[in-house]
C-alpha positions in Angstrom: -14.7 14.7 -12.7 -13.0 14.3 -16.1 -9.5 15.7 -17.1 -7.3 15.2 -20.1 -4.0 13.9 -18.8 -2.3 13.4 -22.2 -3.4 13.7 -25.8 -6.7 11.8 -26.1 -6.3 10.2 -22.7 -8.8 11.3 -20.0 -9.2 10.7 -16.3 -12.8 9.6 -15.6 -12.4 8.3 -12.0 -14.5 9.1 -8.9 -14.0 9.9 -5.3 -15.6 8.0 -2.4 -15.9 10.4 0.5 -18.3 8.1 2.5 -15.9 5.1 2.8 -14.7 4.6 6.4 -12.5 1.5 5.9 -10.7 0.6 2.7 -10.6 -3.2 2.3 -12.8 -3.3 5.4 -9.6 -2.7 7.6 -7.7 0.5 6.7 -9.1 3.9 8.0 -9.5 6.4 5.2 -10.6 9.7 6.9 -9.9 11.6 3.7 -11.9 9.1 1.6 -10.6 7.1 -1.4 -10.3 7.6 -5.2 -11.1 5.0 -7.7 -9.3 5.8 -10.9 -10.4 5.0 -14.4 -9.2 6.3 -17.8 -10.6 6.7 -21.3 -8.7 6.8 -24.6 -10.5 8.6 -27.4 -9.3 7.4 -30.7 -10.7 5.3 -33.6 -11.0 2.4 -31.1 -12.5 3.9 -27.9 -10.9 2.3 -24.9 -11.9 2.3 -21.3 -9.1 1.4 -18.8 -10.6 -0.2 -15.6 -13.9 0.5 -13.9 -14.6 1.5 -10.3 -16.1 0.1 -7.1 -19.8 -0.7 -7.3 -20.4 1.9 -4.7 -19.7 4.6 -7.3 -20.9 3.0 -10.5 -23.5 5.7 -11.3 -21.1 8.6 -10.9 -18.5 6.8 -13.0 -20.9 6.1 -15.8 -21.8 9.7 -15.8 -18.2 10.7 -16.3 -17.8 8.2 -19.0 -20.9 9.1 -20.9 -20.1 12.8 -20.7 -17.1 12.2 -22.9 -18.5 9.5 -25.2 -21.2 11.8 -26.6 -23.3 8.8 -27.7 -20.4 6.7 -29.0 -19.8 3.1 -27.9 -16.5 1.8 -26.4 -14.6 -0.8 -28.4 -12.4 -2.1 -25.5 -12.5 -2.4 -21.8 -8.9 -3.0 -20.4 -8.8 -4.8 -17.1 -5.5 -4.3 -15.4 -6.6 -5.6 -12.0 -9.7 -7.6 -10.9 -9.9 -6.5 -7.3 -13.6 -5.4 -6.8 -12.7 -1.7 -6.1 -11.6 -1.6 -9.8 -13.8 -4.3 -11.4 -17.0 -3.7 -9.5 -18.7 -1.8 -12.3 -17.9 -4.2 -15.2 -21.4 -5.8 -15.3 -23.1 -2.4 -15.3 -20.8 -1.3 -18.0 -21.4 -4.3 -20.2 -25.2 -4.1 -19.7 -25.0 -0.7 -21.3 -22.3 -1.5 -23.8 -22.6 -5.3 -24.5 -20.5 -5.3 -27.6 -17.4 -4.1 -25.8 -14.4 -6.5 -25.9 -12.7 -7.1 -22.5 -8.9 -7.0 -22.8 -7.1 -8.7 -19.9 -4.6 -11.4 -19.0 -5.7 -15.0 -18.8 -5.7 -15.0 -14.9 -7.8 -11.8 -14.9 -10.3 -13.4 -17.1 -10.4 -16.4 -14.8 -11.1 -14.1 -11.9 -13.7 -12.2 -13.9 -15.8 -15.5 -14.0 -15.1 -16.2 -10.3 -16.3 -12.8 -9.2 -19.4 -13.0 -11.5 -20.6 -16.6 -11.2 -23.1 -17.6 -13.8 -22.3 -14.7 -16.1 -20.9 -15.2 -19.6 -18.3 -12.9 -21.2 -18.3 -13.8 -24.9 -16.2 -10.9 -26.1 -12.7 -11.2 -24.7 -9.2 -10.6 -25.9 -6.4 -12.3 -23.9 -3.1 -10.4 -23.7 0.2 -11.4 -22.2 3.5 -9.8 -21.3 4.9 -7.8 -24.2 1.8 -7.8 -26.3 0.7 -4.6 -28.0 -2.8 -3.4 -28.9 -3.2 -0.5 -31.4 -6.4 1.5 -30.5 -6.1 4.1 -33.2 -3.7 6.2 -35.1 -2.5 8.0 -32.0 -2.5 5.4 -29.3 -1.0 2.0 -28.8 -1.0 0.0 -25.6 1.9 -2.3 -24.6 1.2 -4.8 -21.8 3.5 -5.8 -18.9 2.7 -8.7 -16.6 3.4 -7.6 -13.0 2.1 -10.5 -10.9 1.7 -10.0 -7.1 1.7 -6.2 -7.3 -0.4 -7.1 -5.4 -2.6 -9.8 -6.9 -1.4 -12.6 -9.3 -3.4 -11.3 -12.3 -2.1 -7.7 -12.3 -0.9 -6.2 -15.5 0.4 -2.7 -16.3 0.2 -1.1 -19.7 2.2 1.7 -21.4 0.6 4.0 -24.0 3.5 4.1 -26.4 2.7 7.3 -28.3 2.2 9.6 -25.3 4.3 7.8 -22.6 1.5 7.1 -20.1 2.0 4.1 -17.8 -1.2 2.7 -16.4 0.3 1.2 -13.2 -2.6 -0.6 -11.6 -2.3 -0.4 -7.8 1.4 0.6 -7.9 2.1 4.2 -6.9 -1.4 4.5 -5.4 -2.3 6.2 -2.1 -5.1 6.5 0.4 -7.3 9.6 0.1 -9.8 11.2 -2.3 -8.6 13.6 -5.0 -11.3 16.2 -4.5 -11.0 17.7 -8.0 -7.2 18.0 -8.3 -5.9 14.8 -9.9 -2.3 16.0 -10.1 -2.0 17.1 -6.5 1.2 15.5 -5.0 1.2 17.5 -1.7 2.0 15.1 1.1 1.9 12.2 -1.3 4.5 10.2 0.5 2.6 10.1 3.8 -0.5 8.2 2.6 1.3 6.5 -0.2 3.7 5.0 2.4 0.8 3.7 4.6 -0.9 2.4 1.5 2.2 0.7 0.1 3.4 -1.2 3.2 -0.1 -2.4 4.2 -1.2 -3.3 0.6 2.0 -4.3 -1.2 4.6 -4.6 1.6 4.7 -8.3 1.5 5.6 -8.3 -2.2 8.8 -6.4 -2.2 10.7 -8.6 -4.7 7.8 -8.5 -7.2 7.7 -4.7 -6.8 11.4 -4.5 -7.5 10.9 -6.5 -10.7 8.1 -4.2 -11.7 10.2 -1.1 -11.0 12.8 -2.3 -13.5 10.2 -1.4 -16.2 10.3 2.3 -15.2 14.1 2.4 -15.8 13.4 1.9 -19.5 10.8 4.7 -19.7 11.4 8.3 -20.8 11.8 10.7 -17.8 8.6 12.6 -18.8 6.5 9.5 -18.6 3.2 10.0 -16.7 2.1 7.4 -14.2 -1.7 6.9 -14.0 -2.4 4.6 -11.0 -5.7 3.1 -9.9 -5.7 5.2 -6.6 -4.4 8.6 -5.9 -3.1 11.4 -8.1 -1.8 11.1 -11.6 2.0 11.5 -11.4 3.7 13.8 -13.9 7.2 13.6 -12.4 7.6 10.0 -11.3 11.3 10.1 -10.1 10.7 11.1 -6.4 8.0 8.5 -6.2 10.2 5.9 -7.9 13.1 6.6 -5.5 10.8 6.0 -2.5 9.3 2.9 -4.0 12.9 1.6 -4.6 13.7 2.1 -0.9 10.4 0.6 0.2 10.4 -2.5 -2.0 14.0 -3.4 -1.1 13.1 -3.0 2.6 15.6 -0.2 3.0 15.5 2.4 5.7 13.8 5.6 4.6 14.2 7.8 7.7 16.9 8.0 10.4 15.5 7.5 13.9 14.0 4.9 16.2 10.4 3.7 16.3 9.3 3.1 20.0 6.1 1.1 20.2 4.4 0.0 23.3 1.4 -1.9 24.5 0.5 -1.1 28.1 -2.5 -2.3 30.2 -2.4 -0.2 33.3 0.2 2.4 32.4 3.4 1.0 33.7 4.8 -0.1 30.4 3.8 3.3 28.9 5.9 5.0 31.4 8.9 2.8 30.5 8.5 3.4 26.8 8.2 7.2 27.3 11.3 7.1 29.4 13.2 5.2 26.7 12.0 7.8 24.1 13.3 10.6 26.3 16.7 8.9 26.7 17.0 8.3 23.0 16.2 11.9 22.2 18.8 13.0 24.8 21.3 11.1 22.7 20.3 13.0 19.5 18.0 10.3 18.1 14.8 11.2 16.3 12.0 9.2 17.9 8.5 8.2 16.7 6.4 7.0 19.7 3.4 4.8 19.3 0.8 3.5 21.7 -0.2 0.2 20.1 -3.4 0.1 22.1 -4.9 3.2 20.6 -3.0 4.0 17.4 -4.1 2.9 14.0 -2.3 -0.4 13.4 -1.7 0.4 9.7 0.2 3.6 10.8 2.2 1.5 13.3 3.1 -0.9 10.5 4.1 2.1 8.3 6.5 3.5 10.9 8.0 0.0 11.6 9.0 -0.1 7.9 10.0 3.5 7.8 12.7 3.3 10.5 15.6 1.0 10.8 15.4 0.3 14.5 12.4 -0.4 16.8 12.1 -0.6 20.5 9.1 -2.7 21.4 7.8 -2.7 25.0 4.8 -4.9 26.0 3.1 -6.5 28.9 2.8 -10.1 29.6 -0.8 -11.4 29.3 -2.4 -14.8 29.9 1.1 -16.4 30.0 1.8 -14.8 26.6 1.9 -11.4 25.0 -0.6 -8.5 25.4 -3.0 -8.7 22.4 -2.2 -5.3 20.8 1.5 -6.1 20.7 0.8 -9.6 19.4 -1.5 -8.4 16.7 1.1 -5.7 15.7 3.9 -8.3 15.4 1.5 -10.6 13.5 0.8 -7.8 11.0 4.5 -7.2 10.5 5.0 -10.9 9.9 2.2 -10.9 7.4 3.7 -7.9 5.5 7.1 -9.4 5.3 8.9 -7.0 7.7 12.6 -7.6 7.6 16.1 -6.1 7.7 15.5 -4.3 11.0 17.0 -4.0 14.5 14.8 -4.6 17.5 15.3 -4.0 21.2 12.8 -5.6 23.6 11.3 -4.6 27.0 8.8 -6.8 28.8 6.6 -6.1 31.8 5.2 -8.8 34.1 4.0 -8.6 37.7 4.6 -12.3 37.9 6.1 -14.9 35.5 6.9 -12.5 32.7 6.2 -14.0 29.4 6.1 -11.2 26.8 9.8 -11.3 26.0 9.6 -15.0 25.1 6.7 -14.5 22.8 8.1 -11.4 21.1 11.4 -13.3 20.4 9.5 -16.2 19.0 7.5 -14.1 16.7 10.5 -12.0 15.6 12.5 -15.2 15.1 10.1 -16.2 12.3 10.9 -13.0 10.4 13.8 -12.4 8.0 17.0 -10.6 8.9 15.8 -9.3 12.3 18.7 -8.4 14.7 17.9 -8.3 18.4 19.8 -5.4 20.0 20.9 -5.5 23.6 19.5 -7.7 26.3 15.8 -8.1 27.1 14.8 -5.7 29.8 12.3 -7.0 32.3 10.2 -4.7 34.4 8.1 -5.9 37.3 4.9 -3.9 37.4 6.4 -0.4 37.6 9.7 1.3 36.6 12.1 1.5 39.6 15.5 3.2 40.0 17.2 -0.2 40.0 15.9 -0.8 36.5 17.6 2.3 35.0 21.1 0.7 34.4 19.5 -2.0 32.3 17.4 0.6 30.4 20.6 2.7 29.9 22.4 -0.3 28.5 19.6 -1.0 26.1 19.5 2.6 24.9 23.3 2.6 24.4 23.0 -0.6 22.4 20.2 1.0 20.2 22.2 4.1 19.4 25.4 2.2 18.6 25.2 1.0 15.0 
């Protein structure tokens, strides 16, 4: 699939509809896109390659537009293998191409390709420009830890196209429509919080770049659609990267072994809805963890109900909290419910794990259930719900 996105700038990326897990951990039922771009000017410039899984298809897209010409430059914005995996195949066919990248990316290039030599390289740094012809000039911006340390973005100055690396990406294949923004936020949110969520301050810094750009700037990411109107996506990224609350409501997550904790969580959800709260309910034992992480970031308040297990915390709840800790979850309110048939321990572990996170406020008192919900437990649950709804 090739499409011109601006004068002389073409999309040459590919879809991967056979991929089941992105980064070997995130379910992608709608596949994945690996985006790559081509600037046709007096200096022919390729911007990033694709995963080795799709090298042949990508090379076909590239060659269809080259018409026998040879590229002068290969710009590497990001060295993660889903974007650099076709570099060796590209250089085998076009050995005279100069690789343009930051110093850290060139270091990674050698690390990922031990024993290989790359004699034709051009090191660029923040603020450098590279004219690639009469109609196109690239300006480079260092954006480390969005989400690897070597990442750079580049702006094509003549046509206002920002090549944003992984920023503004999303899960899902494009299936022939590279500008389709329908339901963009859903999979872009899950992508952002699980891929970049830990690096909010670095994303905030990178976003400052967009404030200097013309409003008609096109964003060309390495995954997902090309964005013609970037302001809605920018506003969401601004909220996400500052760990703000995107949606009003309460996220109720639970991990139940034999169903008792599930009943309690469902009861709490009903009580919250009766008080006018929007509720997102999640069974941590069966739901995709990446989606649970997404909702934990989306809402400002979470109720977490979990069983005690081996004098600790039931594994799905432990793994969920560990994921939140890894992704830098912060600035949230949390109410806790534990279940234990004897010597309840879940509450202690949940508090310990939450205590290691930043700006987490515990709401109400820990509610302890012994095996099954009983009428005498309801006053404590009601008090907890009232604490949750009072801001």
